[in-house]
C-alpha positions as YAML, in Angstrom:
chain: A
units: angstrom
residues:
- id: 1
  name: MET
  ca: [91.43, 68.02, 110.35]
- id: 2
  name: ASN
  ca: [92.86, 70.18, 113.03]
- id: 3
  name: ASN
  ca: [91.31, 71.43, 115.88]
- id: 4
  name: ILE
  ca: [92.57, 74.97, 116.07]
- id: 5
  name: GLU
  ca: [89.71, 76.94, 117.83]
- id: 6
  name: THR
  ca: [91.75, 80.34, 118.54]
- id: 7
  name: LEU
  ca: [93.79, 82.43, 117.01]
- id: 8
  name: LEU
  ca: [95.80, 84.65, 119.83]
- id: 9
  name: LEU
  ca: [97.16, 87.99, 117.69]
- id: 10
  name: THR
  ca: [99.54, 90.61, 119.46]
- id: 11
  name: THR
  ca: [99.01, 94.04, 117.77]
- id: 12
  name: GLU
  ca: [101.05, 97.54, 118.62]
- id: 13
  name: SER
  ca: [97.72, 99.36, 119.69]
- id: 14
  name: TYR
  ca: [94.45, 98.49, 117.35]
- id: 15
  name: PRO
  ca: [91.66, 98.41, 117.93]
- id: 16
  name: LEU
  ca: [92.71, 100.91, 120.72]
- id: 17
  name: GLY
  ca: [93.39, 104.00, 118.92]
- id: 18
  name: HIS
  ca: [95.51, 103.27, 116.33]
- id: 19
  name: THR
  ca: [94.29, 103.99, 112.62]
- id: 20
  name: ALA
  ca: [96.86, 103.25, 110.59]
- id: 21
  name: GLU
  ca: [97.34, 99.76, 112.37]
- id: 22
  name: GLU
  ca: [93.59, 98.95, 111.37]
- id: 23
  name: ALA
  ca: [93.68, 98.73, 107.64]
- id: 24
  name: PHE
  ca: [96.45, 95.93, 108.44]
- id: 25
  name: VAL
  ca: [94.81, 94.26, 111.03]
- id: 26
  name: VAL
  ca: [91.14, 93.48, 110.34]
- id: 27
  name: PRO
  ca: [91.30, 91.40, 106.75]
- id: 28
  name: GLU
  ca: [93.87, 89.10, 109.22]
- id: 29
  name: ILE
  ca: [91.02, 89.01, 111.97]
- id: 30
  name: GLU
  ca: [88.21, 88.56, 109.52]
- id: 31
  name: ALA
  ca: [90.22, 85.96, 107.43]
- id: 32
  name: ALA
  ca: [90.10, 83.96, 110.96]
- id: 33
  name: ILE
  ca: [86.80, 84.50, 111.90]
- id: 34
  name: ALA
  ca: [85.91, 83.22, 108.86]
- id: 35
  name: ALA
  ca: [87.96, 80.10, 109.23]
- id: 36
  name: GLY
  ca: [85.58, 79.45, 112.36]
- id: 37
  name: MET
  ca: [88.28, 81.09, 114.87]
- id: 38
  name: ARG
  ca: [87.42, 83.52, 117.59]
- id: 39
  name: VAL
  ca: [90.27, 85.72, 117.77]
- id: 40
  name: ILE
  ca: [92.01, 87.23, 121.14]
- id: 41
  name: VAL
  ca: [93.09, 90.98, 120.13]
- id: 42
  name: VAL
  ca: [96.35, 91.73, 122.31]
- id: 43
  name: PRO
  ca: [97.22, 95.50, 122.10]
- id: 44
  name: THR
  ca: [100.46, 96.38, 123.35]
- id: 45
  name: VAL
  ca: [99.40, 99.83, 124.02]
- id: 46
  name: SER
  ca: [96.70, 101.90, 124.49]
- id: 47
  name: ARG
  ca: [95.83, 105.03, 122.23]
- id: 48
  name: GLY
  ca: [92.41, 105.69, 122.58]
- id: 49
  name: GLN
  ca: [88.74, 104.49, 122.73]
- id: 50
  name: VAL
  ca: [88.32, 101.18, 121.00]
- id: 51
  name: CYS
  ca: [87.70, 101.94, 117.15]
- id: 52
  name: PRO
  ca: [83.81, 101.95, 116.51]
- id: 53
  name: GLU
  ca: [84.98, 99.20, 113.58]
- id: 54
  name: PHE
  ca: [85.98, 96.49, 116.03]
- id: 55
  name: ASP
  ca: [82.45, 96.13, 117.55]
- id: 56
  name: ARG
  ca: [81.48, 94.33, 114.54]
- id: 57
  name: LEU
  ca: [83.86, 91.89, 114.52]
- id: 58
  name: GLU
  ca: [81.68, 89.00, 115.78]
- id: 59
  name: GLY
  ca: [84.28, 86.79, 117.39]
- id: 60
  name: ALA
  ca: [87.07, 89.00, 118.18]
- id: 61
  name: ILE
  ca: [87.60, 89.70, 121.82]
- id: 62
  name: LEU
  ca: [89.75, 92.32, 123.11]
- id: 63
  name: CYS
  ca: [92.39, 91.17, 126.18]
- id: 64
  name: ARG
  ca: [93.83, 94.52, 127.52]
- id: 65
  name: ASP
  ca: [96.05, 92.55, 129.89]
- id: 66
  name: VAL
  ca: [99.18, 93.54, 128.45]
- id: 67
  name: CYS
  ca: [98.66, 97.59, 127.84]
- id: 68
  name: ASP
  ca: [96.65, 97.90, 131.07]
- id: 69
  name: SER
  ca: [99.67, 96.56, 133.13]
- id: 70
  name: ALA
  ca: [101.59, 98.52, 135.91]
- id: 71
  name: PHE
  ca: [105.14, 97.33, 133.68]
- id: 72
  name: MET
  ca: [103.72, 98.34, 130.08]
- id: 73
  name: ARG
  ca: [102.43, 102.02, 131.68]
- id: 74
  name: ARG
  ca: [105.31, 102.61, 133.53]
- id: 75
  name: LYS
  ca: [108.65, 101.79, 132.48]
- id: 76
  name: PRO
  ca: [110.52, 102.62, 135.32]
- id: 77
  name: LEU
  ca: [109.38, 99.73, 136.83]
- id: 78
  name: ARG
  ca: [110.69, 97.25, 134.42]
- id: 79
  name: PRO
  ca: [113.99, 97.06, 135.83]
- id: 80
  name: LEU
  ca: [112.46, 94.50, 138.41]
- id: 81
  name: LEU
  ca: [111.59, 92.31, 135.69]
- id: 82
  name: ALA
  ca: [115.39, 91.46, 134.72]
- id: 83
  name: PRO
  ca: [115.59, 88.07, 136.54]
- id: 84
  name: ALA
  ca: [112.47, 86.96, 135.10]
- id: 85
  name: ALA
  ca: [113.90, 88.26, 131.28]
- id: 86
  name: LEU
  ca: [117.27, 86.09, 131.79]
- id: 87
  name: ALA
  ca: [115.00, 83.40, 132.29]
- id: 88
  name: HIS
  ca: [112.58, 83.15, 129.78]
- id: 89
  name: PHE
  ca: [114.82, 84.80, 126.89]
- id: 90
  name: ARG
  ca: [118.40, 84.10, 128.50]
- id: 91
  name: THR
  ca: [121.89, 86.05, 127.24]
- id: 92
  name: ALA
  ca: [119.84, 87.27, 124.41]
- id: 93
  name: ALA
  ca: [118.41, 89.62, 126.58]
- id: 94
  name: LEU
  ca: [121.78, 91.06, 127.49]
- id: 95
  name: ASP
  ca: [121.89, 92.04, 124.13]
- id: 96
  name: ASP
  ca: [119.52, 94.63, 124.65]
- id: 97
  name: PRO
  ca: [118.05, 94.77, 128.08]
- id: 98
  name: ARG
  ca: [115.41, 97.59, 127.38]
- id: 99
  name: TYR
  ca: [114.11, 95.60, 124.36]
- id: 100
  name: ALA
  ca: [113.89, 92.25, 126.47]
- id: 101
  name: LEU
  ca: [112.45, 93.99, 129.39]
- id: 102
  name: ALA
  ca: [109.33, 95.54, 127.28]
- id: 103
  name: ALA
  ca: [109.58, 91.51, 125.90]
- id: 104
  name: GLU
  ca: [109.10, 90.19, 129.47]
- id: 105
  name: ALA
  ca: [106.24, 92.66, 130.29]
- id: 106
  name: VAL
  ca: [104.56, 91.75, 127.51]
- id: 107
  name: ARG
  ca: [104.93, 87.93, 128.27]
- id: 108
  name: ARG
  ca: [103.24, 88.23, 131.77]
- id: 109
  name: GLY
  ca: [100.30, 89.64, 130.47]
- id: 110
  name: LEU
  ca: [100.39, 86.96, 127.77]
- id: 111
  name: LYS
  ca: [100.40, 84.51, 130.50]
- id: 112
  name: ALA
  ca: [97.59, 85.29, 132.07]
- id: 113
  name: ILE
  ca: [95.37, 85.26, 128.98]
- id: 114
  name: VAL
  ca: [96.87, 81.68, 127.86]
- id: 115
  name: ARG
  ca: [95.81, 80.38, 131.24]
- id: 116
  name: ARG
  ca: [92.04, 82.34, 131.46]
- id: 117
  name: TYR
  ca: [91.38, 80.97, 128.25]
- id: 118
  name: SER
  ca: [93.23, 77.62, 128.80]
- id: 119
  name: LEU
  ca: [95.16, 77.85, 125.42]
- id: 120
  name: THR
  ca: [97.47, 75.26, 124.41]
- id: 121
  name: PRO
  ca: [99.55, 74.16, 121.30]
- id: 122
  name: ALA
  ca: [96.24, 71.60, 120.50]
- id: 123
  name: ASN
  ca: [93.45, 74.40, 120.66]
- id: 124
  name: CYS
  ca: [95.59, 77.67, 119.67]
- id: 125
  name: VAL
  ca: [98.09, 79.22, 117.34]
- id: 126
  name: ALA
  ca: [99.36, 83.01, 118.16]
- id: 127
  name: GLU
  ca: [100.44, 85.80, 115.58]
- id: 128
  name: ALA
  ca: [102.55, 88.65, 116.38]
- id: 129
  name: PHE
  ca: [101.51, 91.09, 114.10]
- id: 130
  name: TRP
  ca: [105.00, 92.83, 114.00]
- id: 131
  name: PHE
  ca: [108.11, 91.66, 113.97]
- id: 132
  name: ASP
  ca: [109.25, 93.65, 117.51]
- id: 133
  name: PHE
  ca: [109.32, 92.90, 121.29]
- id: 134
  name: GLN
  ca: [105.80, 91.74, 121.66]
- id: 135
  name: ALA
  ca: [106.85, 88.52, 118.98]
- id: 136
  name: ALA
  ca: [109.63, 88.06, 121.45]
- id: 137
  name: ALA
  ca: [106.99, 87.48, 124.37]
- id: 138
  name: LEU
  ca: [104.60, 85.25, 122.02]
- id: 139
  name: THR
  ca: [107.12, 83.04, 120.46]
- id: 140
  name: SER
  ca: [108.34, 82.03, 124.35]
- id: 141
  name: LEU
  ca: [105.13, 80.84, 125.72]
- id: 142
  name: GLY
  ca: [105.17, 77.24, 123.67]
- id: 143
  name: LEU
  ca: [102.42, 77.67, 121.35]
- id: 144
  name: THR
  ca: [102.73, 77.65, 117.52]
- id: 145
  name: ALA
  ca: [103.22, 81.02, 116.58]
- id: 146
  name: ALA
  ca: [104.22, 82.84, 113.28]
- id: 147
  name: VAL
  ca: [105.24, 86.86, 112.91]
- id: 148
  name: ARG
  ca: [104.83, 89.40, 110.75]
- id: 149
  name: ALA
  ca: [107.39, 91.62, 109.67]
- id: 150
  name: HIS
  ca: [106.64, 95.17, 107.89]
- id: 151
  name: ARG
  ca: [109.58, 97.84, 107.50]
- id: 152
  name: TYR
  ca: [110.81, 99.53, 110.40]
- id: 153
  name: GLU
  ca: [111.24, 96.15, 112.24]
- id: 154
  name: ILE
  ca: [112.93, 95.04, 109.45]
- id: 155
  name: GLU
  ca: [115.11, 97.76, 109.70]
- id: 156
  name: SER
  ca: [115.77, 98.10, 112.75]
- id: 157
  name: ARG
  ca: [118.91, 96.99, 114.78]
- id: 158
  name: ARG
  ca: [117.05, 96.46, 118.22]
- id: 159
  name: GLY
  ca: [117.82, 93.28, 120.26]
- id: 160
  name: ARG
  ca: [119.61, 91.31, 117.34]
- id: 161
  name: ARG
  ca: [120.25, 88.52, 119.25]
- id: 162
  name: LEU
  ca: [116.59, 88.21, 121.08]
- id: 163
  name: ARG
  ca: [114.96, 88.68, 117.56]
- id: 164
  name: ALA
  ca: [117.02, 85.68, 116.14]
- id: 165
  name: LEU
  ca: [115.61, 83.65, 119.34]
- id: 166
  name: THR
  ca: [112.58, 84.81, 118.04]
- id: 167
  name: ILE
  ca: [112.51, 83.26, 114.69]
- id: 168
  name: ALA
  ca: [114.37, 80.30, 116.04]
- id: 169
  name: ARG
  ca: [111.19, 79.78, 118.76]
- id: 170
  name: SER
  ca: [108.40, 80.78, 115.78]
- id: 171
  name: ALA
  ca: [107.00, 78.59, 113.26]
- id: 172
  name: GLY
  ca: [107.88, 81.39, 110.91]
- id: 173
  name: LEU
  ca: [108.59, 85.07, 110.28]
- id: 174
  name: HIS
  ca: [106.82, 86.29, 107.62]
- id: 175
  name: ALA
  ca: [107.71, 89.34, 105.70]
- id: 176
  name: VAL
  ca: [105.21, 91.47, 103.61]
- id: 177
  name: SER
  ca: [107.46, 91.86, 100.78]
- id: 178
  name: ASN
  ca: [109.69, 89.84, 98.89]
- id: 179
  name: ALA
  ca: [112.70, 92.47, 99.10]
- id: 180
  name: GLY
  ca: [111.73, 92.15, 102.69]
- id: 181
  name: ALA
  ca: [112.50, 88.55, 103.22]
- id: 182
  name: VAL
  ca: [115.64, 88.68, 101.24]
- id: 183
  name: GLN
  ca: [116.97, 91.29, 103.67]
- id: 184
  name: LEU
  ca: [115.73, 89.33, 106.61]
- id: 185
  name: ARG
  ca: [117.37, 86.17, 105.01]
- id: 186
  name: GLU
  ca: [120.84, 88.41, 104.77]
- id: 187
  name: ARG
  ca: [120.53, 89.23, 108.38]
- id: 188
  name: TYR
  ca: [119.22, 86.12, 110.13]
- id: 189
  name: PRO
  ca: [121.37, 83.53, 108.01]
- id: 190
  name: ALA
  ca: [120.84, 80.47, 110.70]
- id: 191
  name: ASN
  ca: [116.88, 80.90, 110.80]
- id: 192
  name: ALA
  ca: [116.66, 81.50, 106.85]
- id: 193
  name: ASP
  ca: [114.76, 78.70, 106.39]
- id: 194
  name: LYS
  ca: [111.72, 79.65, 108.16]
- id: 195
  name: ILE
  ca: [111.86, 83.26, 106.44]
- id: 196
  name: SER
  ca: [109.02, 83.78, 103.75]
- id: 197
  name: ALA
  ca: [107.35, 86.67, 102.28]
- id: 198
  name: SER
  ca: [104.05, 86.76, 102.99]
- id: 199
  name: PRO
  ca: [101.89, 90.34, 101.22]
- id: 200
  name: LEU
  ca: [99.08, 91.61, 103.13]
- id: 201
  name: GLY
  ca: [97.11, 92.75, 99.98]
- id: 202
  name: THR
  ca: [94.01, 94.85, 100.08]
- id: 203
  name: GLY
  ca: [90.41, 94.38, 99.23]
- id: 204
  name: THR
  ca: [89.19, 94.34, 96.11]
- id: 205
  name: ASP
  ca: [85.57, 94.98, 96.04]
- id: 206
  name: VAL
  ca: [85.70, 98.47, 95.62]
- id: 207
  name: ALA
  ca: [84.29, 101.27, 93.32]
- id: 208
  name: VAL
  ca: [86.46, 101.95, 90.66]
- id: 209
  name: SER
  ca: [87.30, 105.42, 89.55]
- id: 210
  name: THR
  ca: [86.26, 106.83, 85.91]
- id: 211
  name: PRO
  ca: [89.74, 108.30, 84.31]
- id: 212
  name: ARG
  ca: [89.59, 111.70, 84.17]
- id: 213
  name: ASP
  ca: [91.02, 113.37, 81.12]
- id: 214
  name: LEU
  ca: [93.38, 114.89, 82.46]
- id: 215
  name: ALA
  ca: [94.54, 117.27, 79.12]
- id: 216
  name: ALA
  ca: [90.83, 118.65, 78.31]
- id: 217
  name: THR
  ca: [90.20, 119.37, 82.14]
- id: 218
  name: ARG
  ca: [93.79, 121.33, 83.00]
- id: 219
  name: THR
  ca: [93.75, 119.64, 86.26]
- id: 220
  name: VAL
  ca: [95.47, 116.71, 88.36]
- id: 221
  name: SER
  ca: [95.27, 115.52, 91.83]
- id: 222
  name: PHE
  ca: [97.11, 113.91, 93.85]
- id: 223
  name: ILE
  ca: [96.58, 111.56, 97.25]
- id: 224
  name: THR
  ca: [99.12, 110.77, 100.24]
- id: 225
  name: ILE
  ca: [97.61, 108.07, 103.05]
- id: 226
  name: ALA
  ca: [100.16, 107.70, 105.33]
- id: 227
  name: GLY
  ca: [101.55, 109.58, 108.65]
- id: 228
  name: ALA
  ca: [102.97, 112.70, 108.32]
- id: 229
  name: THR
  ca: [106.67, 111.78, 109.56]
- id: 230
  name: ASP
  ca: [109.93, 111.80, 108.43]
- id: 231
  name: ARG
  ca: [109.96, 108.51, 106.88]
- id: 232
  name: LYS
  ca: [107.19, 109.51, 104.85]
- id: 233
  name: ARG
  ca: [109.03, 112.71, 103.12]
- id: 234
  name: PRO
  ca: [105.54, 114.54, 102.79]
- id: 235
  name: GLY
  ca: [107.38, 117.46, 102.53]
- id: 236
  name: LEU
  ca: [109.09, 115.63, 99.48]
- id: 237
  name: CYS
  ca: [105.33, 115.51, 98.22]
- id: 238
  name: ILE
  ca: [105.20, 119.41, 98.60]
- id: 239
  name: GLU
  ca: [108.28, 119.75, 96.77]
- id: 240
  name: MET
  ca: [107.55, 118.42, 94.04]
- id: 241
  name: THR
  ca: [104.00, 119.46, 93.86]
- id: 242
  name: GLY
  ca: [104.85, 122.85, 93.75]
- id: 243
  name: TRP
  ca: [107.30, 122.13, 90.58]
- id: 244
  name: LEU
  ca: [104.43, 120.20, 88.54]
- id: 245
  name: ALA
  ca: [102.17, 123.61, 89.20]
- id: 246
  name: ARG
  ca: [105.43, 125.94, 88.20]
- id: 247
  name: SER
  ca: [105.41, 123.86, 84.95]
- id: 248
  name: ARG
  ca: [102.11, 123.80, 83.80]
- id: 249
  name: PRO
  ca: [100.92, 127.25, 84.95]
- id: 250
  name: GLY
  ca: [97.60, 126.70, 83.17]
- id: 251
  name: TRP
  ca: [96.75, 123.78, 85.17]
- id: 252
  name: GLN
  ca: [95.16, 123.09, 88.45]
- id: 253
  name: VAL
  ca: [97.25, 120.98, 90.55]
- id: 254
  name: SER
  ca: [96.33, 119.70, 94.27]
- id: 255
  name: TRP
  ca: [97.67, 117.47, 96.42]
- id: 256
  name: THR
  ca: [95.84, 115.74, 99.38]
- id: 257
  name: LEU
  ca: [97.73, 114.23, 102.92]
- id: 258
  name: ILE
  ca: [95.32, 112.12, 105.07]
- id: 259
  name: GLY
  ca: [97.74, 111.14, 108.16]
- id: 260
  name: ASP
  ca: [98.82, 112.70, 111.33]
- id: 261
  name: GLY
  ca: [102.49, 112.87, 112.81]
- id: 262
  name: PRO
  ca: [104.66, 115.06, 114.27]
- id: 263
  name: ALA
  ca: [105.62, 116.64, 110.87]
- id: 264
  name: LEU
  ca: [102.10, 117.70, 110.80]
- id: 265
  name: GLU
  ca: [102.79, 121.05, 111.84]
- id: 266
  name: PRO
  ca: [105.78, 122.56, 110.00]
- id: 267
  name: LEU
  ca: [103.69, 121.04, 106.60]
- id: 268
  name: ARG
  ca: [101.38, 123.32, 107.27]
- id: 269
  name: GLN
  ca: [103.19, 126.14, 107.00]
- id: 270
  name: ALA
  ca: [105.01, 124.69, 104.44]
- id: 271
  name: ALA
  ca: [102.16, 124.06, 102.21]
- id: 272
  name: ALA
  ca: [101.20, 127.94, 102.72]
- id: 273
  name: ASN
  ca: [104.48, 128.86, 101.53]
- id: 274
  name: ALA
  ca: [104.01, 126.73, 98.26]
- id: 275
  name: MET
  ca: [100.62, 127.64, 97.55]
- id: 276
  name: SER
  ca: [101.26, 131.56, 98.09]
- id: 277
  name: LEU
  ca: [104.30, 130.97, 95.48]
- id: 278
  name: TYR
  ca: [101.96, 128.78, 92.92]
- id: 279
  name: PRO
  ca: [98.79, 130.27, 93.01]
- id: 280
  name: ASN
  ca: [97.47, 127.35, 91.00]
- id: 281
  name: LEU
  ca: [98.43, 124.66, 93.61]
- id: 282
  name: ARG
  ca: [96.28, 123.71, 96.24]
- id: 283
  name: ILE
  ca: [97.51, 121.44, 99.26]
- id: 284
  name: HIS
  ca: [94.91, 119.97, 101.95]
- id: 285
  name: LEU
  ca: [96.15, 118.64, 105.10]
- id: 286
  name: PRO
  ca: [92.88, 117.31, 107.23]
- id: 287
  name: GLY
  ca: [94.89, 114.87, 109.90]
- id: 288
  name: ALA
  ca: [94.27, 111.53, 110.46]
- id: 289
  name: MET
  ca: [91.10, 110.12, 109.82]
- id: 290
  name: PRO
  ca: [89.53, 106.63, 110.58]
- id: 291
  name: HIS
  ca: [89.97, 104.02, 108.12]
- id: 292
  name: ALA
  ca: [86.73, 103.49, 106.61]
- id: 293
  name: GLY
  ca: [87.13, 107.65, 106.27]
- id: 294
  name: ALA
  ca: [89.86, 107.67, 104.40]
- id: 295
  name: MET
  ca: [88.18, 105.15, 101.94]
- id: 296
  name: GLN
  ca: [85.61, 107.05, 101.28]
- id: 297
  name: ALA
  ca: [87.79, 109.79, 100.38]
- id: 298
  name: LEU
  ca: [88.93, 107.55, 97.82]
- id: 299
  name: ASP
  ca: [85.83, 106.78, 96.74]
- id: 300
  name: THR
  ca: [84.77, 110.01, 95.61]
- id: 301
  name: GLY
  ca: [86.71, 109.57, 92.02]
- id: 302
  name: ALA
  ca: [88.34, 112.68, 93.04]
- id: 303
  name: TYR
  ca: [91.96, 111.83, 93.02]
- id: 304
  name: ASP
  ca: [94.38, 110.77, 90.07]
- id: 305
  name: PHE
  ca: [97.18, 109.41, 91.35]
- id: 306
  name: ALA
  ca: [98.43, 108.38, 94.48]
- id: 307
  name: LEU
  ca: [101.75, 109.73, 95.95]
- id: 308
  name: LEU
  ca: [103.89, 108.23, 98.31]
- id: 309
  name: LEU
  ca: [108.06, 109.41, 98.22]
- id: 310
  name: SER
  ca: [109.15, 107.73, 101.18]
- id: 311
  name: ALA
  ca: [112.54, 106.98, 102.35]
- id: 312
  name: SER
  ca: [111.56, 103.22, 103.30]
- id: 313
  name: GLU
  ca: [108.86, 101.13, 102.82]
- id: 314
  name: GLY
  ca: [107.62, 96.89, 103.21]
- id: 315
  name: ILE
  ca: [104.69, 96.88, 100.27]
- id: 316
  name: PRO
  ca: [102.48, 99.72, 100.56]
- id: 317
  name: VAL
  ca: [98.74, 99.10, 101.42]
- id: 318
  name: SER
  ca: [97.76, 102.70, 101.21]
- id: 319
  name: LEU
  ca: [98.52, 102.28, 97.64]
- id: 320
  name: MET
  ca: [97.37, 98.75, 97.03]
- id: 321
  name: GLU
  ca: [94.05, 100.60, 98.33]
- id: 322
  name: CYS
  ca: [94.09, 103.17, 95.43]
- id: 323
  name: MET
  ca: [95.21, 101.06, 92.94]
- id: 324
  name: ALA
  ca: [92.62, 98.71, 93.38]
- id: 325
  name: ARG
  ca: [90.14, 101.69, 92.79]
- id: 326
  name: GLY
  ca: [92.31, 102.19, 89.51]
- id: 327
  name: ILE
  ca: [93.98, 105.46, 91.00]
- id: 328
  name: PRO
  ca: [97.63, 104.70, 90.03]
- id: 329
  name: ALA
  ca: [100.61, 105.15, 91.83]
- id: 330
  name: VAL
  ca: [103.64, 107.65, 91.88]
- id: 331
  name: ALA
  ca: [106.28, 106.12, 94.04]
- id: 332
  name: THR
  ca: [109.82, 105.58, 95.19]
- id: 333
  name: ASP
  ca: [111.54, 102.48, 94.54]
- id: 334
  name: VAL
  ca: [111.95, 101.60, 98.17]
- id: 335
  name: GLY
  ca: [111.27, 98.19, 100.29]
- id: 336
  name: GLY
  ca: [108.35, 96.04, 98.28]
- id: 337
  name: THR
  ca: [107.12, 99.09, 96.30]
- id: 338
  name: SER
  ca: [108.63, 97.95, 93.18]
- id: 339
  name: GLU
  ca: [106.32, 94.76, 93.49]
- id: 340
  name: ILE
  ca: [103.10, 96.45, 92.61]
- id: 341
  name: VAL
  ca: [104.01, 99.55, 91.46]
- id: 342
  name: ASN
  ca: [106.54, 99.18, 87.54]
- id: 343
  name: ASP
  ca: [106.07, 101.27, 84.21]
- id: 344
  name: ASP
  ca: [103.33, 99.08, 83.58]
- id: 345
  name: THR
  ca: [100.83, 100.41, 86.72]
- id: 346
  name: GLY
  ca: [102.26, 103.40, 87.80]
- id: 347
  name: ILE
  ca: [105.69, 106.16, 87.92]
- id: 348
  name: LEU
  ca: [108.57, 104.27, 89.89]
- id: 349
  name: LEU
  ca: [111.25, 107.06, 90.64]
- id: 350
  name: PRO
  ca: [115.07, 106.51, 92.11]
- id: 351
  name: PRO
  ca: [114.84, 106.94, 96.22]
- id: 352
  name: ASP
  ca: [117.01, 109.89, 95.40]
- id: 353
  name: THR
  ca: [114.44, 111.92, 92.95]
- id: 354
  name: ASP
  ca: [114.51, 114.87, 91.85]
- id: 355
  name: PRO
  ca: [111.57, 117.31, 90.48]
- id: 356
  name: GLU
  ca: [112.62, 117.02, 86.58]
- id: 357
  name: MET
  ca: [111.97, 113.18, 87.46]
- id: 358
  name: PHE
  ca: [108.98, 113.71, 88.84]
- id: 359
  name: VAL
  ca: [107.12, 115.63, 86.24]
- id: 360
  name: ALA
  ca: [109.11, 113.73, 83.17]
- id: 361
  name: GLY
  ca: [107.38, 110.57, 84.66]
- id: 362
  name: LEU
  ca: [104.14, 112.67, 84.60]
- id: 363
  name: LEU
  ca: [104.26, 114.05, 81.26]
- id: 364
  name: PRO
  ca: [103.41, 111.08, 79.16]
- id: 365
  name: TYR
  ca: [99.82, 110.86, 81.21]
- id: 366
  name: LEU
  ca: [98.95, 114.39, 81.49]
- id: 367
  name: ASP
  ca: [99.04, 114.87, 77.85]
- id: 368
  name: ASN
  ca: [97.41, 111.69, 76.65]
- id: 369
  name: HIS
  ca: [93.92, 110.48, 77.81]
- id: 370
  name: LEU
  ca: [94.07, 107.05, 76.46]
- id: 371
  name: ARG
  ca: [97.79, 106.12, 78.15]
- id: 372
  name: TYR
  ca: [96.45, 107.61, 81.42]
- id: 373
  name: LYS
  ca: [93.59, 104.87, 80.99]
- id: 374
  name: CYS
  ca: [95.65, 102.00, 80.51]
- id: 375
  name: LEU
  ca: [97.81, 102.59, 83.08]
- id: 376
  name: CYS
  ca: [94.58, 102.92, 85.75]
- id: 377
  name: ALA
  ca: [93.00, 99.62, 84.42]
- id: 378
  name: ALA
  ca: [96.59, 97.94, 84.79]
- id: 379
  name: ALA
  ca: [96.63, 99.27, 88.19]
- id: 380
  name: ARG
  ca: [93.77, 98.06, 88.89]
- id: 381
  name: ASN
  ca: [94.22, 94.36, 87.10]
- id: 382
  name: HIS
  ca: [97.67, 93.98, 89.05]
- id: 383
  name: ILE
  ca: [96.19, 94.54, 92.51]
- id: 384
  name: LEU
  ca: [92.78, 91.96, 91.49]
- id: 385
  name: THR
  ca: [95.21, 89.23, 90.05]
- id: 386
  name: GLY
  ca: [97.68, 89.03, 92.59]
- id: 387
  name: TYR
  ca: [96.95, 91.36, 95.95]
- id: 388
  name: SER
  ca: [93.70, 90.88, 97.61]
- id: 389
  name: ALA
  ca: [93.31, 90.46, 100.41]
- id: 390
  name: ASP
  ca: [90.91, 88.09, 100.39]
- id: 391
  name: THR
  ca: [92.91, 85.83, 98.94]
- id: 392
  name: LEU
  ca: [95.96, 86.21, 100.80]
- id: 393
  name: ARG
  ca: [94.68, 86.58, 104.42]
- id: 394
  name: ARG
  ca: [92.63, 82.91, 103.69]
- id: 395
  name: GLN
  ca: [95.45, 81.37, 102.59]
- id: 396
  name: PHE
  ca: [98.04, 82.92, 105.26]
- id: 397
  name: ILE
  ca: [95.22, 81.49, 107.93]
- id: 398
  name: SER
  ca: [95.24, 78.36, 106.30]
- id: 399
  name: HIS
  ca: [98.81, 78.31, 106.99]
- id: 400
  name: LEU
  ca: [98.81, 78.51, 110.05]
- id: 401
  name: THR
  ca: [96.63, 76.02, 111.05]
- id: 402
  name: ARG
  ca: [98.57, 73.74, 109.43]
- id: 403
  name: SER
  ca: [101.73, 74.84, 110.83]
...
């Protein structure tokens, strides 16, 4: 039996105002608390007030040493850390000095937390929720430290030598998809033995949608829960749903995007243009909302398909959240998406999909209620049997404490 009492967890900004990150991080915290651990959460930056849900996580402690430090808030000060960055990250710091300076700024804040709580390898394990400069800092502390890797950090070329050092110093690098693990092993062959796949999963104790007879109602509705960014290609969602509305003039087609980002305002104009062109198309862009609010939207049963036409992904948690409710996905075959979406559980489109492919993939389900019901059931069953967060996160925390 081990004596691990504490999980030291670095995040991008959760719980300080990052609504998207909440869906990823909270199940990890809950699993550690359920294992009897206290969780010290260290956000790198502050993006707002403390998320309301954080207060209910008894056993979780928020430490702001990193995000409130002068070196994190004021980048022009970071060159002062150059000697320390070289000392702690050696010549790997020369590969990408800005990356190394950010890592050193985080390391200083984390070191203060380690001293304050008397953390040692005997009583603490550490986890970096993203494979970025925070992970480099965390793995330099001498604690047993694991790192998660999602999508953009896998594709990023920043600080390659320092990332390799991070893996070497870690207890393991855990990609959220098999595809991500393969990609990382190819990029860091010297550390391939430390790289594995560890999906995040999603909650499965959720309300299940009742499949509507789409042909009878002559309506079809799509929902996307994602940032309004170029990577997520929301403009392509407008193009595709607009083409479907054009193909089915007697039907009502709707698309809702829950999320915020730099593409949102241009998207509003594109949506207005599309709706003026296709009177039977409705597009709703409510912006960002707390994770609980997004889940409440799913629980209304108002949506027939989850739509995600990203240019890159890990395994999209938002799709798993929809599929767990019996809402099948229409998604592009990028990253690890095909690990949850296939011909039995949804509609998988090529990355360079076009409107004809989109409509052709949907037609068998729009016109055949029984086939659509089977798709909904298969989508839910796939998540229940292989991607339950309760099971996967518990296994991950157990693995950490045994490392």
